[in-house]
C-alpha positions as CSV (number, residue, x, y, z in Angstrom):
1,M,124.8,23.9,163.2
2,P,121.4,25.4,162.3
3,G,118.7,25.2,164.8
4,L,115.9,22.7,164.1
5,F,112.2,23.3,164.4
6,I,109.7,20.5,163.9
7,I,106.0,21.6,163.5
8,A,103.5,18.8,162.9
9,H,100.1,17.5,163.8
10,A,100.0,16.3,167.4
11,P,101.7,14.2,168.7
12,L,104.2,13.8,165.8
13,A,106.5,16.8,166.5
14,S,107.1,15.9,170.2
15,A,107.5,12.2,169.4
16,L,110.2,13.0,166.8
17,K,112.0,15.3,169.3
18,L,112.0,12.5,171.9
19,A,113.4,10.1,169.3
20,A,116.1,12.5,168.3
21,G,116.9,13.1,172.0
22,H,117.3,9.4,172.5
23,C,119.8,9.1,169.7
24,F,121.5,12.5,169.9
25,P,121.0,13.9,173.4
26,E,123.6,16.7,172.8
27,L,121.5,18.1,170.0
28,V,118.2,18.5,171.8
29,Q,119.1,22.0,172.9
30,H,119.1,23.0,169.3
31,L,115.7,21.4,168.6
32,Q,112.3,22.9,169.0
33,A,109.0,21.0,168.5
34,L,105.4,22.2,168.2
35,D,102.5,19.8,168.2
36,V,99.5,21.3,166.4
37,P,96.2,20.2,168.0
38,P,93.1,20.1,165.7
39,N,91.3,23.1,167.2
40,L,94.0,25.6,167.9
41,P,93.2,29.1,166.4
42,C,95.6,30.1,163.6
43,N,96.7,33.3,165.4
44,E,97.6,31.3,168.5
45,L,99.5,28.7,166.5
46,E,101.4,31.4,164.6
47,A,102.4,33.1,167.8
48,Q,103.7,29.9,169.3
49,A,105.5,29.0,166.1
50,R,107.1,32.4,165.9
51,V,108.5,32.0,169.4
52,L,109.9,28.5,168.8
53,L,111.3,29.5,165.4
54,S,113.1,32.3,167.1
55,L,114.5,29.9,169.7
56,A,115.7,27.6,166.9
57,Q,117.4,30.5,165.1
58,D,119.0,31.6,168.3
59,A,120.7,28.2,168.6
60,D,122.8,29.0,165.5
61,A,125.5,31.7,165.3
62,R,124.2,32.7,161.8
63,G,120.6,32.7,162.9
64,E,119.6,29.9,160.6
65,A,117.0,27.2,161.2
66,L,115.9,24.1,159.4
67,I,112.1,23.6,159.6
68,L,110.5,20.2,159.3
69,T,106.8,19.7,158.9
70,D,104.6,16.7,158.1
71,V,102.0,17.5,155.4
72,F,102.6,20.1,152.6
73,G,99.5,22.3,152.4
74,A,98.2,21.5,155.9
75,T,98.0,23.9,158.8
76,P,101.5,23.3,160.3
77,C,103.2,23.8,156.9
78,N,101.1,26.8,155.9
79,T,101.9,28.4,159.3
80,V,105.7,28.1,158.9
81,Q,105.5,29.2,155.3
82,R,104.1,32.5,156.4
83,L,106.7,32.8,159.1
84,A,109.6,31.8,156.9
85,D,109.2,34.7,154.5
86,G,112.4,36.8,154.7
87,Q,114.0,34.5,157.3
88,H,117.2,32.4,157.2
89,V,115.4,29.1,157.1
90,K,115.3,26.0,154.9
């Protein structure tokens, strides 16, 4: 199963991870979540996202990850679009 990475405006990502853990506790180990606060510098956000994306990919034998984000064109989405280039992500 591909790893899952949720990146969204705070506190949506962590709330979705908690909800997923409530319904599917065995899958939480494959799920990474990053809440994006309004004033986090882009380079710090990208560094944190890179680490969590790597952890999500490590959860899958093929190194694949599914990335979920909240608003197309917003900071979380733009960040993972930059990170996803050349990666095994969907």
